[in-house]
N, C-alpha and C positions, 0 to 999 in steps of 0.2 A: 708613439706618443708625439704629439705635435711639438710640444715644448716642455721644458721643466718649469714647474710652478713652485713658488716659494710657499711653504706652509708654516703656520696656519694661513687661511685665506685672508683674514682680516689684516689691516695695516699693522705691521710689526717690524720695525727697523732694529734688528738685533744689535747692530753696531752702536746705536744711539740709546738703547735702553739703559736706564740707570739701575742701580742695585735695588732701589725701592720698587721699580717696575717689574724687575725679575721676581722679587719676593711676592708682589701682588699676583702675578700670573701663577706662581707656584701655589700660593694660597687658594686661588680660584680652582686650579686643577685638583688640588688635594681635597677641597670641599666636595667636588663632584665625585671623586673616588669614594670619599667617606659616605656620601649620600647613597651611592650605588651599593656600598657594603651594608649599610643599615637596611635598605630594602631587601637585599639578599638574606640578611639575618632573620628578618621577619618571615620570609618564605621558608627558609630552612627550619626555623623553630616550629612552624606549622606542620612540617613533614618530618619532624625529628624521629618519630617512631619508625617510619619507613626507612629512613637513612640508617637508623640503629640496626634494624633487621638486615639491611643490605650489607652492612659491614660485618655482621656475624656469619653470613653465608659462607665465606671462604673457609672457616673453621668448623662449619656444621654445628654451630652453637645456637641455642635459643635464648639463653639468658646469661647475664654476667652478675657476679657478686660484688658487693662493695662493703668496705670495712668501716666507714665513717658515716655519721648522720647526714651530712650534706653532700656526700660523694655522688649520689645518684643525680641530684640536681646539677652539680657542677659538671658532671659528665655530659649531661644534655646541653649545657651552655657551651662547653668546649667543642662539642660535636657540631652544634649549630654554627659557631664561629668558623670552624675549619671548613665546613661545607659552603658557607657564605664566601669565604676566601676563594675557593675553587671557582665559584660562579662569577666572582668579581675580577678574576685574572684578565679576561679580555679588556675590561675597562682600565685596569691598571696599566697594561701594556700600551694601550692606545694613548692615554694621557701622558705616560712617561716618555713615549716616543715623540709626541707632539711638542713636549716641552724642550727636549734636547735636539730635535731635528734641525732647527735653524742654525744651531751652533756648528753643524758639520757641512754647511753650505746649502746650495739649492738642490732639493730633492723633489722627485716627481710625486704627484698625488697618488698615482697608481702604485708607486713604491711603498707609500705609507699604508695603503690598503693591503698590499701583499704581505708586508712584514707583520702587521697586526693580525691578519687572518691566519697566516702561517704559524706564528708564535702561539696563538690561542689553540689552534687545532692540534699542534704538536704537543702542547702541554696536556690537553685533555686525552690525547692518544697515549701519552706516557702514563697518565693515571689509570686508564683502562688496561694497559699492559700490566701495570703493577697489580691491579685487582684480579685479572683473569689468569695471569701467568706466574707472577712471583709469589703472591700471597698463598695460593693453594699449596704449592710445593713447600714453601718455607714453613707454613703453619703445620702441615702434616708431619714434617720432620721434627719440629720442636715440641709439638703437643704429644706426639707418640713416642718421644725419646724415652727409652727404658721404662716402658709402661708397667712392667712387672715390679719395678721398684718405686716409681713415682706416679702420683695421681695428679693430672692436670686440673687446676682450679683457677681458670683465668678470672681476673678481677677487672673492674672497669678502669681503674687507674693505671693498669699495665697493658691491657689488651688494646684498647683504643688508641693510646699514643703510639704503640707499635705499628698499628695499621695506618694511621695518618702519616707517620714519618716515612713509611715505605711508599705510600702513594705520592707524597710530595717529592721524594727523591726520584722516583720514576718519571714524574712530570718534568723535573729539572733536567734530567738526562736527555729527554727528547727535545729539549730546546737547542741542542747543539747545531742542527741544520739552520735554524732561524738565525742564530748568532753568526754562523758562517756566511749566510746570505747578506747580512748587514756588512760584515767585514769585507766580503768580496765586492759589494757595491761601492764601498768607500775606498777600495784599492788596497786594503790592509792585508788581505789574504788572497792567495792564488792557488790554483790546483797543484802546480809543481812544488810549491812550498809544503803543502799538506802531504803530498806523496813522499817528499824527501824525509819527513819526520814521522812516517807511518809506524816504523818500529818503536820509536820513542813513545808514540801515542798509545800503543798496545800496553806498554808498561804503566803509563799514566792511567789508562782506563782501568787496569786491575786495581791500582791503588785507590782511585776514586770510587770504584764499585765497592771495595771493602769499607771505605769510609762512609758511604751513603747507606749501605745496608745496615739496618738496625740490629739484625741477628748475626751471631757469629758462625752460622752454619755455612759450609762452602756452596751449597746448592743455591741459596739466595744470592750469594756473591756472583756466582757464574751467571745466573739469570739476569743480574744487573749489568755484568760486564759484556755480555753478548749484545744487547741493544746499544751499548756505548760504542762498541766496535762497528756495528751496523750504521749508527748515526754518523760516525767518522767517515765511513766510506761514502755515505750519502752526501756528506758535506763536501767531499772531493768532487762529486758529480755536480753539485750546485755551484761550487766555485768555478768549475770548468765551463758551466753554462753561462754564468754571469760574465766571466772574463775569459773567453775561449782563446787558448794559445797566446796568452799575454804574460810577459814577465812582470815581476813584482814592481820594478821601477816604472815600467810603462803604465801599469795599473794605477800607481800612485799619481802619475801625471794627469790621468783622466779622472781622478777621484774628485768629488766635491770638496774634499779637504784641501786640495791644491788650488782652489779658486784664487785668482789674483785680485788685487784692488783695481778699481777702474782705470787708473793711470799707469798700471804696471806695464801693459803691452805697449803703450806709446813710449814709455821710458826705455824699454828694451829695444824697440825698433830704432829709436834715436841713437842708442849706444852702438848699434850695429852699422848704421849708415853714417859715413864721415860727413857728407853734405849736411845732413840734418843736425849733426853735432855742431858744425860750424854755424849753421843758421841759429841754433839754440843759443850758442855763446854770443852771437851778434844781437839776438833779441834780448838776452839777459844783460848786455852791457848797458850801463846807465848813460842816459843822454848827457852831453856836455852842458855845463852851466853857462848862461849868457851874462855878460857884464851889462849892467844897467847904466 
């Protein structure tokens, strides 16, 4: 990359922006995200029947029962909102990063495209993993539990929230490499640090998997913990690729967060050079007053 570009491309002096200007930009980006979400809601409402059937496939169900007069309608509304949120995730990531990026120093345009694309693809990959790997195993165990004593009768207000929480948790888990990429690019994370805390991470992964899994069965928890461990190892590879053989302190020195003010380098050079210090004192010395 020829040089690092300040984003966004338009004129935006982060150091001189007032609180009102920050709020104006936040409002503008929030409006764009809301507009994208509304458009996605219209699309998902049109295809709500197909989405409903798609979410019933892991349990081999054809219909769900509901216990209240408006529960069927509210189920379709919630389902459309959740599906619209999944479609809007790339837009949310893009505008969120574009809003905070200038605060962490000068970053490249390519870096912005990489982080937005990587985050979006990883989130969708996590949703796909939750749908094709976690849900079939978890639902088979839960719905067939003691079938000689219990009869499974899934309802709309219990089944669909279970499905959506599982898919959302799986998507969040797969965001770990993207977060590591940002941290490594900013010098906050290095591969040696991640390797040093690998054993601690395994314990944390098990706790997080138990917290994110909406069902208490051990199979779903293991299926959530395994990709967490894989994502952690992938994060080590990403951190080593971004900062190869670099210590944490050196990575912080090359981080955009360590950018100095324009006059800092001149001040540091002046402090190291005795001749420049003496010249600076001589220049700063006030001129003598003349008697009129």
